[in-house]
One Martini backbone bead per residue (centre of mass of N, CA, C, O) as a GRO file, in nm:
protein
  447
    1MET     BB    1  10.498   7.401   7.934
    2THR     BB    2  10.731   7.555   7.805
    3ILE     BB    3  10.557   7.764   7.659
    4LYS     BB    4  10.418   7.879   7.910
    5ARG     BB    5  10.677   7.970   8.055
    6ASP     BB    6  10.765   8.165   7.830
    7MET     BB    7  10.514   8.348   7.853
    8LEU     BB    8  10.552   8.428   8.146
    9ALA     BB    9  10.834   8.553   8.111
   10GLU     BB   10  10.751   8.766   7.900
   11THR     BB   11  10.545   8.912   8.072
   12LEU     BB   12  10.741   8.989   8.303
   13ARG     BB   13  10.951   9.142   8.133
   14ILE     BB   14  10.742   9.373   8.061
   15ALA     BB   15  10.583   9.436   8.332
   16SER     BB   16  10.789   9.499   8.558
   17PRO     BB   17  10.902   9.778   8.464
   18ALA     BB   18  10.621   9.916   8.446
   19ILE     BB   19  10.549   9.887   8.743
   20ALA     BB   20  10.796  10.027   8.862
   21GLU     BB   21  10.748  10.297   8.720
   22SER     BB   22  10.464  10.364   8.836
   23LEU     BB   23  10.539  10.346   9.135
   24PHE     BB   24  10.763  10.558   9.136
   25THR     BB   25  10.589  10.794   9.038
   26ALA     BB   26  10.389  10.790   9.276
   27VAL     BB   27  10.595  10.833   9.504
   28ILE     BB   28  10.716  11.097   9.396
   29GLY     BB   29  10.453  11.257   9.420
   30PHE     BB   30  10.455  11.257   9.727
   31ILE     BB   31  10.728  11.398   9.767
   32ASP     BB   32  10.662  11.653   9.611
   33SER     BB   33  10.427  11.743   9.794
   34PHE     BB   34  10.591  11.760  10.056
   35MET     BB   35  10.791  11.985   9.960
   36VAL     BB   36  10.571  12.199   9.899
   37SER     BB   37  10.447  12.216  10.195
   38SER     BB   38  10.672  12.420  10.301
   39LEU     BB   39  10.506  12.678  10.176
   40GLY     BB   40  10.215  12.597  10.233
   41ALA     BB   41   9.878  12.591  10.177
   42ASN     BB   42   9.863  12.779   9.926
   43ALA     BB   43  10.063  12.618   9.750
   44VAL     BB   44   9.911  12.353   9.748
   45ALA     BB   45   9.650  12.471   9.631
   46ALA     BB   46   9.768  12.586   9.370
   47ILE     BB   47   9.866  12.316   9.252
   48GLY     BB   48   9.593  12.173   9.272
   49LEU     BB   49   9.453  12.359   9.055
   50THR     BB   50   9.643  12.245   8.808
   51ASN     BB   51   9.580  11.944   8.762
   52GLN     BB   52   9.331  11.929   8.575
   53PRO     BB   53   9.433  12.122   8.343
   54LYS     BB   54   9.687  11.956   8.291
   55TYR     BB   55   9.554  11.690   8.207
   56ALA     BB   56   9.381  11.818   7.984
   57GLY     BB   57   9.629  11.916   7.807
   58PHE     BB   58   9.721  11.591   7.771
   59THR     BB   59   9.494  11.424   7.638
   60LEU     BB   60   9.578  11.409   7.339
   61PHE     BB   61   9.857  11.268   7.404
   62TYR     BB   62   9.753  11.015   7.533
   63ALA     BB   63   9.608  10.916   7.280
   64VAL     BB   64   9.855  10.899   7.097
   65ASN     BB   65  10.016  10.696   7.269
   66ILE     BB   66   9.821  10.456   7.252
   67ALA     BB   67   9.820  10.439   6.944
   68VAL     BB   68  10.123  10.394   6.906
   69ALA     BB   69  10.154  10.136   7.073
   70THR     BB   70   9.956   9.966   6.903
   71LEU     BB   71  10.095   9.999   6.620
   72VAL     BB   72  10.380   9.900   6.694
   73ALA     BB   73  10.297   9.619   6.791
   74ARG     BB   74  10.190   9.524   6.515
   75ARG     BB   75  10.460   9.572   6.356
   76ASN     BB   76  10.626   9.382   6.525
   77GLY     BB   77  10.470   9.123   6.439
   78GLN     BB   78  10.530   9.191   6.121
   79LYS     BB   79  10.834   9.287   6.094
   80ASN     BB   80  10.792   9.619   6.060
   81ARG     BB   81  11.035   9.839   6.099
   82ILE     BB   82  10.985  10.071   5.904
   83GLY     BB   83  10.690  10.126   5.983
   84ALA     BB   84  10.746  10.192   6.283
   85ASN     BB   85  10.940  10.435   6.224
   86ALA     BB   86  10.744  10.606   6.060
   87LEU     BB   87  10.533  10.636   6.283
   88THR     BB   88  10.717  10.763   6.497
   89LEU     BB   89  10.801  11.010   6.333
   90THR     BB   90  10.519  11.122   6.289
   91ALA     BB   91  10.445  11.156   6.588
   92ILE     BB   92  10.671  11.345   6.676
   93LEU     BB   93  10.621  11.583   6.482
   94TRP     BB   94  10.321  11.633   6.565
   95VAL     BB   95  10.373  11.677   6.867
   96ILE     BB   96  10.544  11.926   6.839
   97LEU     BB   97  10.330  12.105   6.703
   98LEU     BB   98  10.099  12.071   6.911
   99SER     BB   99  10.256  12.158   7.171
  100ALA     BB  100  10.327  12.443   7.075
  101ALA     BB  101  10.035  12.540   7.046
  102MET     BB  102   9.927  12.462   7.328
  103SER     BB  103  10.133  12.619   7.508
  104THR     BB  104  10.058  12.899   7.405
  105LEU     BB  105   9.761  12.902   7.492
  106LEU     BB  106   9.800  12.829   7.797
  107PHE     BB  107   9.980  13.069   7.866
  108LEU     BB  108   9.778  13.299   7.787
  109PHE     BB  109   9.516  13.153   7.958
  110ALA     BB  110   9.591  13.097   8.258
  111PRO     BB  111   9.425  13.301   8.428
  112ALA     BB  112   9.145  13.201   8.330
  113ILE     BB  113   9.177  12.906   8.412
  114MET     BB  114   9.213  12.960   8.720
  115ASN     BB  115   8.940  13.094   8.758
  116ALA     BB  116   8.769  12.846   8.664
  117CYS     BB  117   8.909  12.665   8.911
  118GLY     BB  118   8.892  12.865   9.181
  119ALA     BB  119   9.069  13.094   9.233
  120THR     BB  120   9.219  13.297   9.458
  121SER     BB  121   9.392  13.561   9.582
  122GLU     BB  122   9.604  13.354   9.720
  123THR     BB  123   9.641  13.154   9.438
  124HIS     BB  124   9.653  13.276   9.149
  125ALA     BB  125   9.950  13.361   9.098
  126ALA     BB  126  10.084  13.087   9.161
  127ALA     BB  127   9.921  12.909   8.966
  128THR     BB  128   9.992  13.061   8.706
  129SER     BB  129  10.297  13.031   8.719
  130TYR     BB  130  10.313  12.723   8.726
  131TYR     BB  131  10.146  12.666   8.466
  132ARG     BB  132  10.322  12.823   8.265
  133ILE     BB  133  10.584  12.664   8.298
  134VAL     BB  134  10.485  12.373   8.247
  135MET     BB  135  10.307  12.424   7.978
  136GLY     BB  136  10.523  12.593   7.818
  137CYS     BB  137  10.716  12.303   7.839
  138MET     BB  138  10.554  12.040   7.717
  139VAL     BB  139  10.733  11.925   7.487
  140PHE     BB  140  10.909  11.735   7.655
  141SER     BB  141  10.686  11.546   7.752
  142CYS     BB  142  10.569  11.467   7.473
  143ILE     BB  143  10.820  11.335   7.354
  144GLN     BB  144  10.870  11.130   7.576
  145MET     BB  145  10.590  10.984   7.560
  146VAL     BB  146  10.595  10.891   7.258
  147ILE     BB  147  10.855  10.724   7.272
  148ASN     BB  148  10.769  10.539   7.507
  149ALA     BB  149  10.522  10.423   7.362
  150ALA     BB  150  10.679  10.289   7.134
  151GLN     BB  151  10.857  10.113   7.318
  152ARG     BB  152  10.625   9.959   7.448
  153GLY     BB  153  10.512   9.838   7.186
  154ALA     BB  154  10.803   9.685   7.148
  155GLY     BB  155  10.877   9.589   7.463
  156ASN     BB  156  11.062   9.843   7.594
  157THR     BB  157  11.027   9.895   7.927
  158LYS     BB  158  11.312   9.959   8.038
  159ILE     BB  159  11.349  10.230   7.900
  160THR     BB  160  11.106  10.379   8.034
  161MET     BB  161  11.193  10.335   8.322
  162ARG     BB  162  11.464  10.488   8.314
  163THR     BB  163  11.354  10.758   8.219
  164ASN     BB  164  11.146  10.818   8.452
  165MET     BB  165  11.338  10.789   8.689
  166ALA     BB  166  11.535  11.010   8.612
  167ALA     BB  167  11.331  11.244   8.595
  168ASN     BB  168  11.230  11.223   8.894
  169ILE     BB  169  11.498  11.262   9.038
  170VAL     BB  170  11.561  11.540   8.921
  171ASN     BB  171  11.310  11.675   9.032
  172ILE     BB  172  11.376  11.638   9.335
  173VAL     BB  173  11.649  11.778   9.343
  174PHE     BB  174  11.535  12.059   9.236
  175ASP     BB  175  11.338  12.101   9.457
  176TYR     BB  176  11.553  12.135   9.680
  177LEU     BB  177  11.716  12.370   9.537
  178LEU     BB  178  11.456  12.578   9.449
  179ILE     BB  179  11.247  12.621   9.671
  180GLY     BB  180  11.452  12.703   9.927
  181GLY     BB  181  11.747  12.717   9.875
  182HIS     BB  182  12.035  12.536   9.784
  183MET     BB  183  12.365  12.533   9.719
  184GLY     BB  184  12.324  12.840   9.582
  185PHE     BB  185  12.039  12.843   9.515
  186PRO     BB  186  11.752  12.978   9.449
  187ALA     BB  187  11.451  13.091   9.605
  188LEU     BB  188  11.143  13.015   9.420
  189GLY     BB  189  10.942  12.822   9.511
  190ILE     BB  190  10.689  12.750   9.302
  191ARG     BB  191  10.879  12.804   9.060
  192GLY     BB  192  11.080  12.581   9.140
  193ALA     BB  193  10.886  12.343   9.105
  194ALA     BB  194  10.838  12.392   8.803
  195ALA     BB  195  11.135  12.384   8.710
  196ALA     BB  196  11.189  12.094   8.806
  197THR     BB  197  10.988  11.961   8.617
  198VAL     BB  198  11.117  12.057   8.352
  199ILE     BB  199  11.400  11.940   8.394
  200GLY     BB  200  11.310  11.646   8.418
  201THR     BB  201  11.172  11.627   8.134
  202ALA     BB  202  11.422  11.705   7.970
  203VAL     BB  203  11.592  11.464   8.053
  204GLY     BB  204  11.389  11.250   7.957
  205CYS     BB  205  11.392  11.338   7.661
  206VAL     BB  206  11.691  11.278   7.604
  207ILE     BB  207  11.681  10.976   7.679
  208SER     BB  208  11.469  10.896   7.472
  209ILE     BB  209  11.629  10.978   7.222
  210ALA     BB  210  11.877  10.795   7.288
  211SER     BB  211  11.713  10.521   7.248
  212LEU     BB  212  11.728  10.576   6.914
  213LEU     BB  213  12.059  10.535   6.850
  214LYS     BB  214  12.042  10.245   6.792
  215LYS     BB  215  12.099  10.040   6.526
  216ASP     BB  216  11.953   9.760   6.655
  217GLY     BB  217  11.697   9.888   6.701
  218PHE     BB  218  11.373   9.889   6.631
  219LEU     BB  219  11.409  10.186   6.715
  220SER     BB  220  11.585  10.407   6.471
  221ILE     BB  221  11.764  10.669   6.358
  222PRO     BB  222  11.971  10.536   6.165
  223LEU     BB  223  11.747  10.402   5.998
  224ILE     BB  224  11.600  10.658   5.909
  225LEU     BB  225  11.848  10.779   5.765
  226GLY     BB  226  11.940  10.536   5.584
  227GLU     BB  227  11.629  10.495   5.458
  228ARG     BB  228  11.472  10.760   5.434
  229ILE     BB  229  11.249  10.811   5.634
  230ARG     BB  230  10.910  10.915   5.635
  231THR     BB  231  10.637  11.061   5.660
  232SER     BB  232  10.279  10.963   5.705
  233ARG     BB  233   9.950  10.988   5.629
  234ASN     BB  234   9.853  10.707   5.710
  235ASP     BB  235   9.964  10.718   5.998
  236LEU     BB  236   9.804  10.965   6.087
  237ARG     BB  237   9.526  10.838   6.040
  238ALA     BB  238   9.566  10.601   6.237
  239ILE     BB  239   9.607  10.772   6.491
  240PHE     BB  240   9.336  10.920   6.473
  241ARG     BB  241   9.143  10.675   6.466
  242LEU     BB  242   9.240  10.582   6.758
  243GLY     BB  243   9.255  10.859   6.926
  244TRP     BB  244   8.968  10.990   6.952
  245PRO     BB  245   8.834  10.787   7.147
  246ILE     BB  246   9.045  10.824   7.372
  247SER     BB  247   8.987  11.119   7.429
  248ILE     BB  248   8.701  11.073   7.530
  249GLU     BB  249   8.776  10.885   7.761
  250GLN     BB  250   8.960  11.087   7.913
  251VAL     BB  251   8.745  11.305   7.958
  252LEU     BB  252   8.543  11.129   8.113
  253THR     BB  253   8.733  11.060   8.344
  254ARG     BB  254   8.778  11.351   8.435
  255VAL     BB  255   8.481  11.415   8.494
  256GLY     BB  256   8.444  11.194   8.707
  257LEU     BB  257   8.656  11.302   8.910
  258VAL     BB  258   8.528  11.578   8.954
  259ALA     BB  259   8.248  11.483   9.049
  260THR     BB  260   8.351  11.320   9.290
  261SER     BB  261   8.492  11.556   9.435
  262ILE     BB  262   8.240  11.731   9.474
  263LEU     BB  263   8.073  11.524   9.638
  264ALA     BB  264   8.283  11.492   9.865
  265ALA     BB  265   8.306  11.794   9.952
  266ALA     BB  266   7.996  11.809  10.043
  267CYS     BB  267   8.063  11.620  10.314
  268GLY     BB  268   8.326  11.753  10.405
  269ASN     BB  269   8.644  11.777  10.526
  270TYR     BB  270   8.682  11.493  10.644
  271ALA     BB  271   8.576  11.339  10.399
  272MET     BB  272   8.778  11.460  10.195
  273ALA     BB  273   9.034  11.355  10.330
  274ALA     BB  274   8.964  11.052  10.308
  275HIS     BB  275   8.927  11.056  10.000
  276GLN     BB  276   9.218  11.138   9.915
  277VAL     BB  277   9.359  10.889  10.028
  278ALA     BB  278   9.201  10.681   9.862
  279MET     BB  279   9.296  10.793   9.587
  280ASN     BB  280   9.598  10.744   9.634
  281ILE     BB  281   9.574  10.439   9.659
  282LEU     BB  282   9.451  10.397   9.376
  283VAL     BB  283   9.696  10.502   9.220
  284ILE     BB  284   9.898  10.290   9.316
  285SER     BB  285   9.735  10.038   9.219
  286TYR     BB  286   9.739  10.121   8.915
  287ALA     BB  287  10.035  10.050   8.854
  288PHE     BB  288   9.989   9.747   8.816
  289GLY     BB  289   9.786   9.765   8.581
  290ASP     BB  290   9.966   9.934   8.390
  291GLY     BB  291  10.188   9.723   8.350
  292LEU     BB  292   9.997   9.501   8.235
  293GLN     BB  293   9.894   9.673   8.002
  294ALA     BB  294  10.161   9.702   7.853
  295ALA     BB  295  10.189   9.399   7.802
  296ALA     BB  296   9.922   9.355   7.650
  297VAL     BB  297   9.969   9.543   7.413
  298ALA     BB  298  10.235   9.415   7.310
  299LEU     BB  299  10.145   9.107   7.293
  300VAL     BB  300   9.881   9.128   7.137
  301GLY     BB  301   9.979   9.299   6.898
  302ARG     BB  302  10.202   9.102   6.807
  303SER     BB  303  10.025   8.848   6.764
  304LEU     BB  304   9.838   8.977   6.550
  305GLY     BB  305  10.071   9.049   6.355
  306GLU     BB  306  10.128   8.721   6.336
  307ASN     BB  307   9.849   8.578   6.316
  308LYS     BB  308   9.777   8.499   6.654
  309PRO     BB  309   9.495   8.487   6.830
  310ARG     BB  310   9.545   8.267   7.046
  311LEU     BB  311   9.796   8.396   7.167
  312ALA     BB  312   9.663   8.660   7.247
  313ALA     BB  313   9.458   8.533   7.445
  314GLU     BB  314   9.669   8.401   7.631
  315TYR     BB  315   9.810   8.659   7.718
  316GLY     BB  316   9.557   8.785   7.841
  317ARG     BB  317   9.518   8.568   8.063
  318ILE     BB  318   9.787   8.605   8.202
  319CYS     BB  319   9.749   8.901   8.281
  320ARG     BB  320   9.491   8.854   8.443
  321ASP     BB  321   9.609   8.657   8.654
  322PHE     BB  322   9.810   8.854   8.765
  323GLY     BB  323   9.597   9.062   8.853
  324LEU     BB  324   9.452   8.882   9.057
  325GLY     BB  325   9.693   8.834   9.243
  326VAL     BB  326   9.760   9.129   9.309
  327SER     BB  327   9.474   9.215   9.415
  328ALA     BB  328   9.467   9.014   9.652
  329VAL     BB  329   9.708   9.128   9.805
  330LEU     BB  330   9.608   9.421   9.832
  331ALA     BB  331   9.343   9.357   9.978
  332PHE     BB  332   9.472   9.237  10.231
  333LEU     BB  333   9.649   9.481  10.315
  334LEU     BB  334   9.412   9.683  10.344
  335TRP     BB  335   9.246   9.529  10.555
  336VAL     BB  336   9.480   9.507  10.790
  337SER     BB  337   9.569   9.846  10.749
  338ALA     BB  338   9.354  10.071  10.765
  339SER     BB  339   9.404  10.219  11.037
  340ALA     BB  340   9.714  10.267  11.008
  341LEU     BB  341   9.705  10.423  10.742
  342TYR     BB  342   9.537  10.671  10.846
  343ALA     BB  343   9.729  10.735  11.092
  344LEU     BB  344   9.960  10.854  10.911
  345PHE     BB  345   9.778  11.122  10.834
  346PHE     BB  346   9.596  11.112  11.104
  347GLU     BB  347   9.455  11.208  11.431
  348GLU     BB  348   9.166  11.202  11.367
  349ALA     BB  349   8.918  10.982  11.446
  350GLU     BB  350   8.702  11.057  11.231
  351ILE     BB  351   8.871  11.011  10.977
  352ILE     BB  352   8.950  10.720  11.032
  353ALA     BB  353   8.658  10.614  11.036
  354ILE     BB  354   8.594  10.690  10.744
  355GLY     BB  355   8.820  10.524  10.612
  356ILE     BB  356   8.718  10.248  10.715
  357GLN     BB  357   8.442  10.275  10.570
  358LEU     BB  358   8.578  10.282  10.273
  359MET     BB  359   8.744  10.013  10.237
  360PRO     BB  360   8.555   9.808  10.094
  361CYS     BB  361   8.526   9.976   9.832
  362LEU     BB  362   8.828  10.008   9.773
  363ILE     BB  363   8.899   9.710   9.741
  364LEU     BB  364   8.704   9.649   9.506
  365THR     BB  365   8.814   9.869   9.319
  366VAL     BB  366   9.099   9.758   9.288
  367ILE     BB  367   9.020   9.491   9.158
  368PHE     BB  368   8.853   9.599   8.915
  369GLN     BB  369   9.067   9.789   8.798
  370ILE     BB  370   9.294   9.591   8.726
  371ILE     BB  371   9.124   9.408   8.539
  372MET     BB  372   9.022   9.627   8.349
  373VAL     BB  373   9.301   9.728   8.248
  374VAL     BB  374   9.384   9.461   8.121
  375TYR     BB  375   9.153   9.426   7.923
  376ALA     BB  376   9.200   9.701   7.784
  377GLY     BB  377   9.482   9.627   7.680
  378CYS     BB  378   9.391   9.405   7.491
  379LEU     BB  379   9.200   9.584   7.317
  380ARG     BB  380   9.412   9.793   7.238
  381GLY     BB  381   9.611   9.595   7.099
  382ALA     BB  382   9.368   9.540   6.879
  383GLY     BB  383   9.197   9.826   6.833
  384ASP     BB  384   8.937   9.833   7.046
  385ILE     BB  385   8.849  10.145   7.119
  386ARG     BB  386   8.540  10.205   7.096
  387TYR     BB  387   8.441  10.015   7.313
  388ILE     BB  388   8.582  10.152   7.553
  389THR     BB  389   8.438  10.424   7.517
  390MET     BB  390   8.146  10.321   7.555
  391ALA     BB  391   8.193  10.207   7.837
  392ALA     BB  392   8.276  10.479   7.964
  393LEU     BB  393   8.022  10.639   7.899
  394PHE     BB  394   7.832  10.464   8.070
  395SER     BB  395   7.990  10.438   8.345
  396VAL     BB  396   8.076  10.732   8.417
  397VAL     BB  397   7.816  10.902   8.356
  398ILE     BB  398   7.595  10.704   8.481
  399VAL     BB  399   7.695  10.519   8.710
  400ARG     BB  400   7.886  10.689   8.885
  401THR     BB  401   7.713  10.946   8.921
  402GLY     BB  402   7.443  10.813   9.001
  403VAL     BB  403   7.534  10.643   9.247
  404SER     BB  404   7.667  10.869   9.408
  405TYR     BB  405   7.412  11.042   9.441
  406VAL     BB  406   7.214  10.839   9.562
  407PHE     BB  407   7.393  10.731   9.800
  408GLY     BB  408   7.500  11.008   9.909
  409ASN     BB  409   7.223  11.187   9.905
  410VAL     BB  410   6.952  11.032   9.911
  411LEU     BB  411   7.057  10.802  10.131
  412GLY     BB  412   7.288  10.938  10.322
  413MET     BB  413   7.609  10.816  10.297
  414GLY     BB  414   7.795  10.997  10.167
  415VAL     BB  415   8.116  10.913  10.092
  416ALA     BB  416   8.039  10.613  10.076
  417GLY     BB  417   7.843  10.657   9.836
  418VAL     BB  418   8.051  10.763   9.639
  419TRP     BB  419   8.219  10.489   9.645
  420CYS     BB  420   7.997  10.324   9.516
  421GLY     BB  421   8.032  10.462   9.240
  422VAL     BB  422   8.326  10.388   9.188
  423MET     BB  423   8.284  10.082   9.204
  424ALA     BB  424   8.065  10.057   8.983
  425ASP     BB  425   8.236  10.159   8.752
  426GLN     BB  426   8.459   9.939   8.761
  427PHE     BB  427   8.271   9.697   8.732
  428PHE     BB  428   8.137   9.761   8.455
  429ARG     BB  429   8.397   9.786   8.292
  430CYS     BB  430   8.500   9.506   8.356
  431PHE     BB  431   8.255   9.348   8.246
  432LEU     BB  432   8.256   9.460   7.953
  433CYS     BB  433   8.552   9.378   7.885
  434MET     BB  434   8.514   9.075   7.939
  435LEU     BB  435   8.300   9.020   7.725
  436ARG     BB  436   8.474   9.108   7.484
  437PHE     BB  437   8.707   8.914   7.525
  438ARG     BB  438   8.534   8.646   7.511
  439SER     BB  439   8.421   8.688   7.216
  440GLY     BB  440   8.679   8.758   7.003
  441LYS     BB  441   8.634   9.013   6.810
  442TRP     BB  442   8.918   9.161   6.848
  443THR     BB  443   9.096   8.961   6.655
  444SER     BB  444   8.963   9.101   6.367
  445ILE     BB  445   9.098   9.370   6.378
  446ARG     BB  446   9.186   9.644   6.176
  447ILE     BB  447   9.490   9.886   6.158
   0.00000   0.00000   0.00000
């Protein structure tokens, strides 16, 4: 029992800061959107146009981050501090090069990208300006993300929590100062919102780098300099080997979100409004799964690095059980507050009625999503990346899109049918990841 309590405490130690970080980021996103709304509907629409191409621009870096977290966790278990620092150094340097090249291309082609995303004459100039500022300075975000990923892999989630919280707070402060012009700062409008984002990420980048300055840290710049650690081609190949399937998974997920949004928009403005609120709720609930996923990657990867597959499986089950508990609480809260929740956003009774109609599917989606993300974290910690990609390929492309279209269009269920597709996608991915976890095949993968 003492061992089990120690494992529970270790899981909470790693998961709690990661959950707090994700929740804080989601809430700040709402505040950020609210502050931009003061500029009018065209400004909100302009920034909305940049969301999907912005996420697409970071897809490659998201993949690198997951690969780095997985590999650092394994080296942590192997007590291979030099190897972990060599891998982190390799990742940072390559991310700097890739982000510099990517930001140049996105800056140059920003007008064409906004045209492809459906910008109108009222939104094109503002959207292009915002996108150019944010993506032209993406190097700060990329460095911050890869360092935080390495720290998460080492189990240092408190460091990443502090970094992201500080960056988001700075972002909100400069939103206030630069959007409308306060305390002597110029009123830059939408360009001020973009500048605030860049300033926040730059501060986060500096804090992330500072986290590597401790001599006794598992990841340490003094160790890199003292031991003259250099970049490694083998580490780069390992990152690429794990990263490319993750890139495919991220692209598929993005395609699924776009397809769902298109199908929901075809159901009418009221249906689309109810859909957007449901998606925002899903994003907030994802924060809990994301925190548990961070714990699963770190603990499973470390246990396998220690050559303790049974311990890895036990940590996976503990994270899953936490996820079940959290999802049950969220499901109850959503069920009893459905009407009041939508009433916070809308006065129109028809939109509230549509939102209440979506709630059963949303509740089940929240449950399946949290459990799926935890199982995926266990498999990622083991390096079983290709299986997750194949599961996403089947579920997002075939199940999600197919069920959404059939239930929404063919059977005439409208946006409720679209959410049947979202729920089906999360269920099948959860089911497939559960089967893989129970098989135990993931414990023997070498990375």
